[in-house]
RODO-910000 format. One line per field, with one value per residue: residue in one letter; x, y, z of N, C-alpha, C in turn. Coordinates in steps of 0.02 Angstrom, whole numbers, plus 50000, padded with zeros to 5 digits. Layout:
residu <- A;...;
n.xx <- X;...;
n.yy <- Y;...;
n.zz <- Z;...;
ca.xx <- X;...;
ca.yy <- Y;...;
ca.zz <- Z;...;
c.xx <- X;...;
c.yy <- Y;...;
c.zz <- Z;...;
This chain:
residu <- M;T;L;T;K;R;V;A;L;S;A;A;L;L;I;T;G;L;F;G;G;M;L;S;V;A;A;E;S;R;L;Q;V;V;A;T;T;G;M;V;A;D;V;V;R;E;V;G;G;D;H;V;R;V;E;G;L;M;G;P;G;V;D;P;H;L;Y;R;Q;T;R;R;D;I;T;A;L;S;R;A;D;A;V;F;W;N;G;L;Y;L;E;A;Q;L;E;E;F;L;E;R;L;A;Q;R;R;P;V;F;A;V;A;E;G;V;P;E;R;L;R;L;S;D;E;E;Y;R;N;Q;S;D;P;H;V;W;M;D;P;G;R;W;R;Y;G;V;E;A;V;R;S;A;L;V;E;L;R;P;E;Q;K;A;Y;F;D;Q;R;A;E;S;Y;L;S;E;L;E;T;L;N;D;Y;A;R;Q;V;L;G;S;V;P;E;G;K;R;V;L;V;T;A;H;D;A;F;G;Y;F;G;D;A;Y;G;F;E;V;L;G;I;Q;G;F;S;T;E;S;E;A;G;L;S;R;I;E;A;L;V;D;L;L;V;E;R;E;I;G;A;I;F;V;E;S;S;V;S;D;R;N;V;R;A;L;I;E;G;A;A;A;R;G;H;S;V;R;I;G;G;E;L;Y;S;D;A;M;G;P;A;G;T;Y;E;G;T;W;L;G;M;I;D;H;N;V;S;T;I;A;R;A;L;G;G;E;V;P;S;G;G;R;L;G;K;L;K;H;A;G;A;R;E;
n.xx <- 49862;50010;50021;50065;50039;49889;49857;49918;49838;49706;49752;49766;49631;49568;49633;49570;49422;49430;49468;49403;49271;49306;49286;49167;49115;49142;49097;48958;48962;48972;48890;48735;48654;48542;48516;48426;48471;48569;48678;48706;48733;48855;48932;48905;48959;49095;49114;49128;49196;49264;49161;49031;48898;48806;48653;48586;48427;48393;48427;48571;48474;48344;48228;48233;48118;48007;48017;47919;47917;47959;47903;48011;48087;48039;48048;48212;48197;48141;48211;48352;48501;48505;48448;48485;48422;48408;48327;48236;48156;48178;48141;48000;47895;47908;47926;47845;47843;47949;47965;47883;47960;48056;48007;48056;48175;48348;48353;48427;48394;48521;48550;48490;48587;48620;48667;48543;48555;48598;48515;48422;48278;48144;48006;47902;47916;47911;47936;48009;48139;48251;48314;48435;48576;48669;48734;48846;48988;49038;48917;48888;48982;48950;48844;48924;48988;48876;48834;48946;48947;48804;48863;48972;48892;48818;48921;49017;49136;49230;49259;49378;49423;49313;49304;49440;49427;49332;49387;49467;49401;49337;49449;49478;49338;49372;49473;49401;49306;49386;49487;49329;49309;49419;49381;49250;49245;49332;49248;49186;49092;48971;48905;48861;48757;48644;48560;48416;48351;48250;48241;48358;48496;48521;48614;48719;48715;48744;48861;48959;48954;48847;48697;48548;48418;48291;48181;48073;48033;48116;48060;48003;47879;47803;47743;47774;47749;47656;47675;47791;47875;47883;47924;48051;48100;48106;48173;48322;48332;48340;48466;48546;48574;48681;48695;48606;48561;48522;48465;48521;48396;48282;48150;48189;48094;48044;48171;48206;48077;48104;48227;48161;48077;48154;48237;48113;48123;48247;48376;48475;48493;48580;48629;48701;48755;48739;48703;48719;48580;48489;48522;48671;48802;48827;48837;48991;49097;49171;49097;48964;49010;48983;49091;49144;49013;48995;49114;49111;48981;49054;49151;49070;48989;49041;49148;49031;49002;49110;49189;49366;49443;49553;49678;49714;49586;49433;49444;49447;49491;49632;49672;49619;49629;49509;49361;49280;49329;
n.yy <- 48949;49036;49210;49199;49075;49107;49181;49098;49006;49065;49103;48977;48935;49033;49024;48888;48911;48967;48949;48811;48876;48892;48767;48729;48855;48808;48678;48726;48816;48704;48636;48557;48433;48303;48149;48043;47866;47754;47756;47873;47960;47916;47979;48082;48141;48090;48171;48302;48319;48399;48498;48463;48387;48248;48187;48029;47953;47795;47671;47502;47354;47449;47447;47527;47569;47566;47643;47748;47925;47953;48024;48127;48102;48196;48334;48321;48324;48459;48553;48555;48600;48559;48427;48262;48163;47987;47996;47962;47867;47800;47793;47809;47811;47947;48015;48141;48208;48270;48341;48449;48506;48542;48652;48744;48734;48675;48531;48395;48289;48140;48056;48066;48147;48064;48027;48043;47928;47840;47769;47640;47551;47458;47338;47316;47446;47543;47692;47757;47764;47645;47642;47590;47650;47658;47529;47528;47579;47650;47731;47795;47862;47977;48026;48044;48156;48257;48274;48335;48454;48484;48554;48633;48720;48769;48790;48882;48942;48871;48788;48743;48632;48525;48493;48448;48332;48256;48202;48125;48033;47994;47910;47792;47736;47706;47630;47521;47494;47422;47304;47254;47203;47135;47020;46988;46940;46831;46740;46599;46617;46550;46521;46670;46717;46801;46751;46841;46945;47027;47142;47228;47233;47257;47379;47347;47229;47250;47321;47243;47120;47004;46921;46972;46923;46946;46890;46973;47149;47297;47385;47348;47333;47292;47130;46950;46867;46659;46623;46676;46648;46521;46480;46530;46440;46339;46416;46378;46238;46196;46279;46213;46314;46362;46425;46543;46703;46805;46929;47087;47189;47116;47013;46844;46770;46712;46692;46563;46489;46472;46389;46275;46247;46199;46085;45997;45949;45900;45941;46047;46217;46315;46464;46579;46682;46809;46984;47178;47267;47373;47436;47479;47388;47352;47500;47583;47485;47402;47376;47458;47554;47655;47583;47511;47390;47369;47291;47202;47129;47082;47000;46928;46882;46858;46728;46621;46592;46538;46585;46690;46732;46838;46781;46858;46896;47004;47146;47273;47226;47201;47349;47424;47468;47456;47532;47689;47845;
n.zz <- 54487;54374;54305;54175;54146;54136;54040;53887;53932;53883;53751;53704;53729;53643;53510;53464;53491;53362;53268;53276;53241;53090;53048;53053;52997;52876;52835;52855;52741;52635;52491;52512;52488;52432;52361;52256;52240;52264;52177;52110;52207;52252;52146;52152;52269;52256;52142;52201;52313;52437;52432;52442;52549;52509;52547;52537;52498;52472;52512;52533;52460;52422;52320;52205;52076;52158;52256;52371;52424;52579;52762;52802;52706;52613;52671;52675;52557;52514;52614;52541;52466;52308;52235;52150;52038;51957;51839;51693;51727;51805;51953;51973;52067;52141;52052;52004;52105;52115;51978;52020;52128;52054;52012;52123;52167;52116;52034;51949;51826;51824;51734;51606;51542;51494;51306;51197;51069;51128;51222;51272;51236;51231;51151;51251;51301;51243;51204;51313;51376;51439;51595;51653;51648;51736;51720;51618;51603;51509;51473;51573;51585;51565;51629;51734;51668;51706;51814;51862;51789;51854;51993;51950;51897;52006;52084;52032;52043;52105;52006;51946;52052;52061;51927;51911;52008;51957;51832;51880;51931;51829;51774;51824;51791;51663;51665;51753;51631;51570;51620;51652;51504;51481;51589;51544;51415;51430;51451;51366;51204;51166;51336;51367;51415;51510;51627;51735;51867;51861;51723;51703;51664;51545;51450;51495;51431;51303;51304;51331;51259;51314;51297;51362;51478;51566;51703;51762;51687;51638;51759;51911;51934;51850;51835;51819;51696;51694;51583;51572;51631;51617;51464;51479;51551;51470;51376;51471;51476;51331;51294;51373;51516;51649;51731;51835;51888;52050;52126;52219;52247;52238;52259;52267;52232;52072;52013;52087;52044;51921;51929;52001;51887;51799;51835;51861;51743;51702;51722;51798;51856;51940;52068;52014;52081;52197;52123;52072;52055;52067;52150;52283;52352;52534;52639;52670;52601;52490;52385;52407;52340;52189;52069;52128;52161;51996;51967;52082;52002;51855;51909;51972;51863;51757;51820;51856;51731;51710;51647;51673;51788;51865;51992;52118;52141;52128;52041;52102;52231;52199;52173;52298;52461;52520;52546;52490;52580;
ca.xx <- 49876;50017;49975;50093;49993;49824;49870;49953;49795;49667;49758;49739;49547;49552;49633;49543;49394;49431;49495;49334;49215;49287;49274;49096;49086;49172;49042;48901;48973;48961;48812;48693;48644;48514;48531;48392;48457;48658;48724;48701;48743;48917;48939;48907;49021;49152;49159;49107;49225;49234;49135;48953;48863;48761;48593;48564;48380;48384;48498;48553;48427;48298;48208;48204;48082;47948;48012;47880;47954;47927;47862;48059;48090;47993;48059;48254;48214;48136;48284;48416;48524;48485;48437;48493;48406;48422;48286;48202;48079;48166;48110;47951;47832;47959;47924;47772;47824;47998;47947;47854;47996;48108;48006;48061;48255;48395;48356;48469;48413;48572;48565;48453;48648;48667;48620;48457;48531;48647;48509;48420;48218;48129;47954;47855;47913;47904;47914;48015;48212;48287;48340;48480;48628;48762;48764;48890;49048;49051;48887;48891;49023;48908;48826;48972;48985;48829;48843;49003;48916;48810;48887;48988;48832;48796;48984;49062;49224;49252;49255;49440;49424;49266;49353;49496;49394;49284;49430;49511;49355;49333;49511;49439;49278;49410;49505;49369;49276;49455;49445;49260;49327;49452;49362;49199;49285;49371;49180;49144;49041;48930;48896;48855;48675;48631;48472;48416;48265;48254;48295;48423;48565;48519;48653;48773;48742;48760;48950;48995;48891;48814;48617;48529;48341;48288;48104;48017;48038;48119;48019;47989;47825;47777;47730;47817;47680;47671;47681;47857;47919;47890;47980;48118;48134;48111;48260;48372;48328;48368;48528;48576;48613;48683;48679;48540;48564;48480;48480;48494;48349;48244;48138;48194;48034;48061;48207;48174;48029;48129;48259;48122;48025;48201;48227;48059;48124;48280;48410;48510;48508;48624;48596;48773;48794;48693;48721;48706;48557;48468;48540;48725;48801;48820;48893;49086;49095;49202;49022;48934;49030;49008;49141;49153;48967;48998;49176;49094;48957;49096;49161;49013;48966;49120;49175;48975;48958;49165;49252;49421;49451;49623;49685;49701;49536;49417;49484;49448;49556;49710;49692;49599;49640;49438;49287;49341;49295;
ca.yy <- 48976;49131;49256;49160;49009;49098;49189;49036;48954;49099;49104;48906;48910;49092;48993;48849;48936;49001;48862;48767;48906;48920;48724;48774;48893;48768;48637;48751;48827;48638;48621;48538;48393;48241;48106;47985;47817;47752;47750;47958;47955;47901;47999;48179;48134;48090;48220;48341;48300;48441;48554;48460;48364;48216;48132;47976;47929;47741;47621;47425;47319;47466;47461;47631;47576;47556;47667;47807;47958;47992;48113;48151;48129;48280;48379;48338;48345;48544;48596;48550;48677;48531;48369;48224;48101;47931;48001;47894;47864;47764;47839;47791;47857;47987;48073;48191;48251;48294;48383;48494;48520;48577;48719;48789;48722;48643;48457;48376;48211;48122;47971;48109;48150;48017;48048;47999;47895;47789;47739;47572;47533;47398;47312;47345;47518;47573;47746;47738;47732;47566;47699;47578;47669;47661;47447;47507;47616;47687;47770;47824;47913;48047;48025;48099;48236;48281;48296;48391;48502;48529;48539;48688;48786;48783;48845;48914;48980;48774;48746;48688;48588;48479;48477;48388;48284;48213;48159;48080;47990;47970;47877;47735;47727;47664;47588;47474;47471;47399;47282;47215;47188;47084;46960;46943;46913;46743;46688;46563;46641;46511;46558;46747;46735;46821;46774;46868;46916;47110;47184;47263;47223;47275;47404;47289;47179;47288;47347;47176;47044;46955;46912;46973;46878;46966;46879;47035;47202;47349;47421;47269;47359;47227;47056;46897;46796;46609;46621;46688;46581;46440;46505;46560;46369;46291;46424;46339;46162;46174;46288;46175;46345;46319;46482;46627;46767;46848;47026;47106;47213;47113;46949;46797;46701;46713;46653;46502;46476;46444;46331;46212;46206;46164;46034;45954;45917;45849;46006;46090;46267;46369;46527;46613;46737;46874;47026;47231;47290;47446;47454;47475;47377;47377;47555;47580;47418;47447;47367;47504;47606;47619;47559;47403;47347;47350;47264;47133;47087;47072;46970;46868;46842;46790;46656;46587;46566;46497;46648;46689;46787;46853;46754;46907;46917;47076;47233;47293;47193;47237;47428;47459;47436;47469;47565;47747;47879;
ca.zz <- 54429;54365;54258;54120;54118;54128;53976;53873;53906;53851;53681;53672;53711;53581;53415;53481;53459;53296;53224;53275;53195;53030;53021;53077;52933;52820;52851;52841;52656;52572;52439;52552;52410;52444;52314;52272;52220;52305;52125;52116;52281;52254;52097;52153;52313;52194;52105;52254;52382;52513;52436;52468;52582;52535;52573;52472;52523;52447;52536;52501;52427;52400;52242;52170;52039;52185;52314;52379;52503;52649;52764;52816;52626;52574;52709;52660;52474;52493;52604;52511;52411;52256;52219;52115;52046;51904;51793;51652;51750;51863;52016;51932;52122;52153;52004;51990;52179;52115;51931;52066;52184;52023;52012;52174;52210;52055;52034;51905;51837;51789;51674;51569;51513;51417;51245;51186;51039;51152;51254;51234;51220;51204;51117;51292;51344;51144;51206;51352;51372;51501;51637;51679;51592;51753;51715;51563;51606;51431;51433;51647;51610;51553;51700;51763;51664;51725;51894;51859;51740;51857;52031;51929;51875;52060;52136;51991;52108;52099;51945;51929;52096;52000;51843;51927;52063;51912;51774;51920;51937;51743;51745;51881;51776;51580;51703;51747;51588;51537;51683;51618;51443;51463;51590;51539;51353;51453;51440;51301;51182;51191;51349;51364;51427;51572;51666;51814;51912;51809;51672;51716;51625;51464;51456;51537;51386;51240;51294;51317;51204;51322;51275;51408;51495;51650;51720;51735;51636;51632;51810;51965;51961;51783;51840;51779;51716;51716;51523;51530;51678;51565;51416;51498;51568;51395;51355;51508;51460;51272;51298;51421;51521;51700;51797;51814;51954;52082;52130;52306;52291;52215;52270;52219;52178;52024;52012;52144;51999;51863;51940;52006;51831;51766;51886;51851;51651;51717;51692;51862;51866;52007;52073;52013;52133;52177;52088;52111;52018;52072;52232;52298;52437;52577;52638;52714;52590;52408;52337;52418;52294;52113;52045;52176;52131;51925;51983;52094;51963;51847;51912;51998;51825;51743;51878;51874;51671;51649;51600;51712;51835;51892;52066;52164;52162;52080;52029;52206;52274;52149;52162;52327;52520;52570;52546;52467;52586;
c.xx <- 49915;49994;50020;50054;49916;49824;49896;49864;49712;49695;49758;49686;49551;49570;49576;49461;49365;49412;49428;49261;49209;49271;49189;49093;49111;49107;48990;48910;48947;48882;48779;48643;48591;48489;48476;48411;48581;48687;48735;48709;48817;48941;48971;48956;49089;49164;49135;49159;49204;49199;49037;48940;48826;48708;48585;48488;48373;48442;48533;48504;48370;48312;48181;48133;48000;47944;47977;47917;47917;47904;47957;48081;48080;48043;48140;48239;48195;48164;48336;48440;48499;48489;48447;48479;48434;48375;48247;48152;48092;48137;48038;47895;47855;47942;47891;47817;47915;48030;47909;47901;48044;48101;48024;48152;48282;48367;48359;48430;48478;48613;48531;48504;48669;48626;48556;48460;48575;48587;48464;48336;48190;48024;47869;47838;47950;47950;47918;48101;48210;48340;48395;48547;48676;48791;48828;48926;49026;48975;48873;48945;48979;48850;48858;48965;48940;48820;48911;48980;48877;48820;48945;48946;48811;48862;49030;49134;49247;49244;49285;49454;49380;49286;49409;49476;49346;49343;49500;49458;49351;49395;49465;49412;49319;49435;49471;49320;49313;49455;49407;49293;49357;49440;49285;49198;49322;49275;49152;49081;48982;48885;48854;48772;48685;48539;48454;48355;48220;48276;48305;48482;48581;48581;48704;48816;48775;48819;48992;48979;48865;48729;48600;48436;48340;48189;48031;48063;48081;48114;47988;47931;47779;47791;47761;47762;47697;47680;47779;47906;47932;47935;48054;48174;48114;48171;48318;48396;48366;48444;48549;48640;48617;48676;48630;48578;48490;48502;48479;48438;48284;48220;48157;48160;48036;48082;48227;48113;48054;48193;48222;48069;48105;48221;48153;48075;48179;48351;48421;48538;48539;48612;48696;48800;48739;48722;48683;48653;48529;48488;48633;48742;48823;48856;48945;49106;49164;49123;48965;48945;49000;49030;49141;49078;48951;49041;49162;49029;48992;49109;49144;49002;48987;49164;49124;48981;49044;49214;49339;49425;49506;49608;49686;49633;49499;49466;49492;49462;49626;49702;49664;49617;49568;49426;49354;49279;49243;
c.yy <- 49079;49140;49219;49106;49029;49138;49166;49023;48997;49097;49067;48929;48972;49063;48939;48844;48959;48953;48804;48796;48934;48828;48723;48818;48836;48707;48675;48760;48771;48651;48548;48493;48335;48205;48056;47902;47810;47766;47819;47994;47971;47943;48068;48172;48132;48141;48295;48368;48316;48464;48539;48366;48317;48174;48089;47935;47828;47722;47559;47402;47365;47444;47516;47633;47574;47605;47751;47836;47956;48049;48143;48162;48189;48339;48388;48350;48452;48584;48595;48613;48651;48486;48339;48180;48060;47992;47942;47866;47783;47743;47841;47843;47899;48041;48150;48241;48284;48334;48447;48528;48585;48660;48774;48788;48660;48574;48438;48270;48163;48071;48020;48132;48131;48003;47985;47946;47824;47752;47686;47570;47475;47372;47355;47410;47558;47651;47782;47703;47676;47613;47664;47568;47655;47589;47452;47566;47652;47747;47823;47863;47998;48073;48085;48170;48290;48327;48340;48448;48550;48567;48633;48747;48777;48816;48851;48936;48908;48731;48695;48640;48521;48464;48414;48325;48225;48197;48129;48015;47952;47913;47809;47711;47677;47623;47503;47479;47408;47321;47207;47187;47121;47020;46960;46946;46869;46705;46663;46582;46604;46501;46607;46730;46731;46824;46791;46902;47000;47100;47231;47272;47230;47316;47370;47227;47190;47308;47298;47104;46995;46959;46915;46971;46902;46941;46917;47091;47247;47376;47328;47308;47292;47173;47005;46851;46698;46605;46635;46646;46535;46446;46522;46490;46324;46320;46396;46269;46155;46199;46288;46238;46352;46345;46523;46642;46799;46926;47038;47152;47215;47016;46918;46752;46658;46658;46569;46470;46449;46404;46254;46192;46147;46091;45977;45909;45915;45881;46036;46140;46263;46421;46523;46655;46800;46935;47105;47276;47359;47486;47442;47409;47391;47438;47550;47492;47455;47387;47412;47560;47598;47600;47496;47379;47317;47297;47190;47087;47068;47011;46879;46843;46807;46722;46602;46557;46537;46546;46659;46760;46805;46821;46764;46925;46982;47141;47272;47262;47208;47317;47442;47416;47424;47512;47648;47783;47924;
c.zz <- 54416;54326;54211;54115;54092;54053;53903;53881;53889;53797;53662;53656;53631;53510;53408;53440;53377;53249;53203;53239;53106;53012;53022;53007;52850;52783;52825;52765;52619;52557;52481;52506;52442;52357;52319;52255;52270;52214;52123;52143;52265;52192;52100;52225;52284;52169;52140;52300;52433;52511;52443;52501;52566;52568;52541;52529;52507;52473;52507;52534;52426;52329;52226;52108;52092;52247;52321;52452;52536;52676;52773;52742;52608;52643;52706;52622;52472;52540;52608;52459;52325;52268;52141;52091;51987;51839;51750;51658;51785;51934;52004;52004;52166;52103;51985;52073;52151;52039;51981;52095;52107;52000;52048;52193;52143;52084;51966;51899;51795;51738;51582;51522;51456;51379;51197;51119;51051;51212;51231;51294;51208;51182;51177;51308;51274;51169;51260;51356;51456;51518;51680;51658;51670;51777;51631;51598;51547;51449;51514;51666;51591;51612;51756;51763;51684;51787;51885;51805;51811;51966;51988;51904;51942;52094;52062;52016;52107;52049;51933;51950;52055;51936;51851;51976;51993;51848;51816;51913;51875;51716;51779;51833;51730;51629;51713;51711;51556;51568;51641;51550;51420;51527;51606;51442;51365;51441;51388;51262;51180;51255;51397;51369;51476;51588;51750;51831;51875;51737;51664;51690;51563;51421;51441;51472;51317;51252;51307;51300;51242;51298;51350;51408;51560;51629;51715;51685;51653;51710;51848;51970;51897;51828;51800;51789;51680;51653;51519;51571;51629;51492;51439;51530;51522;51377;51393;51500;51390;51274;51338;51468;51610;51753;51793;51886;51979;52112;52189;52312;52245;52232;52224;52184;52123;51972;52027;52074;51944;51864;51958;51944;51788;51775;51879;51776;51677;51706;51779;51822;51917;51994;52037;52048;52126;52189;52112;52066;52003;52132;52254;52345;52486;52602;52698;52665;52520;52371;52371;52382;52209;52068;52079;52173;52045;51947;52019;52073;51894;51824;51929;51935;51772;51750;51891;51784;51629;51615;51696;51748;51855;51982;52124;52185;52139;52084;52099;52230;52291;52170;52239;52396;52540;52513;52534;52527;52564;
C-alpha cells in the first residue's frame, strides 16, 4: 500500500471513529424512560422524539389492572431517568412500588393531568376516577400536555423541540377527534349502545353520545356475577341489540355467555369486532399506536352498529402509509 493510500485510509478510519463516537454520545444523552402502558409509551415517544429512548413494560394483550412487576421490570424502573405511568389506579398492582420509587426518581402519572371536573366515576367506585381517559381524544390531550410538561422539566434546554412535537401530535389528535364525531354520528341514535367486556369505554361514550355497558366494572379485578350477566341478556333481548364487542386484553368468556344467553331466548347477537381497550395492537402496526387503536375502535364500532365508514377504510389508511416510527 502506498503512503498516499495509507494516509487516506487513516483519515477515513479517524472520521468514522469520530462519527461513531458522536452517535454513541448522542444516544447516551437521550433520556432513558420507562412507561407502563403502550398508550403512555406511545405519547412519550411522539413528544420526546430523538431526545428520549422509551421502554414499555406492557405489550399487546396485557391487562394493566392485573399486571405485576417482574424482577426485570424492577431493575428497568429503578435505573430509568424517568418513569411515566397512567395513574388513577389503572396499574393497581404497581401503584405501591411506583409511589416508593417516586421518592428517588422522577415519576409522572400522565392521566392525572386530566382535570378532576372532566373525570368520570360511578356508584361502584365513588371515590375513584375512571382511569381510561385515553378513550376520549378530547381528554387525552391533557395527557399529551402532561408529557410535554414533564419532558420540559427534565430537559428544559429542549423545550422548543418538545413544544413543536407536542403541537404536531395534538393536531393529529384533533383530526382523529373530528373523524370520530363524523363516523360515529352516522350510527342511528337507537343503535348507539356499546356492550363490551369491561367498563373501559365510559369516556368514549361520554364524548360521542353512546350508552356504554361493561360486563365487568372499571377494573377487570371485579368479577361479573350471574345477576349482571342475566340483566345484560334481558337488555340485549328487550332492546334488540344485535352486536357486542370483545377486547384484546380481556377474556371473551363473559361476552360468549351473553351471546349464549340471548340465543337461549331466541335472540341472535353477534360479535361486532375486537376493540383495543387497555392495550394497543401489535408493535409495528398502525393499531400499535394510540392514534391507530382509537381509529380502529371508532371504525369497528360504527361499522358494526350500522354507521357509515369511508369506503377507503379507516382514517389511518387515508392518512398514513403505515405505522409511525
